[in-house]
N, C-alpha and C positions, 0 to 999 in steps of 0.2 A: 530436542526438536525446537526449532525457532517458530515464532508466531508473527503475525501480521503487525507491521508498524507503520500503518497508515498515518501520516502526520496530521490528517484532518479528521481522524476518528481514532483518538488514542485509547479508547476502551475495547478495540477489537483484539481478541485473543485467538483468532482462527489460526490453525496450523496448515491450512489448505493453501499454501503458497504457489502462486501461479507465475509471478515475475518479480523482478526487482526494478525499482525506480531510483535514480540518483538525484539527490537534492544536497547541494552545498558540499559536493564531494563524498557524501555517505550513500552507500547502497542500502536501500530499505526494502525488506521483503513485504510484498503486497499479495493478500489472498484474492481468490476469485471474486467473492462478493464485493469487496472494497474496489477492485479494479473496474468492475462494471460500473460503479457509480462514479469513479474517478474519470474513466474514459468518456462518460456522457457529459462531464462538466467542462467549462472553459477555463479551468484553473491553469495557471502558469506555474511551472516548477522547473 
């Protein structure tokens, strides 16, 4: 099972993957908890 690979929170090991984001050509699995935080930020990726 894969785990969250949030590039801004490298310590997340959640396996509750909700979506993938693409950064520099790589698809990264993102868990629900991290996605809520990422979606609320004005982070560019």
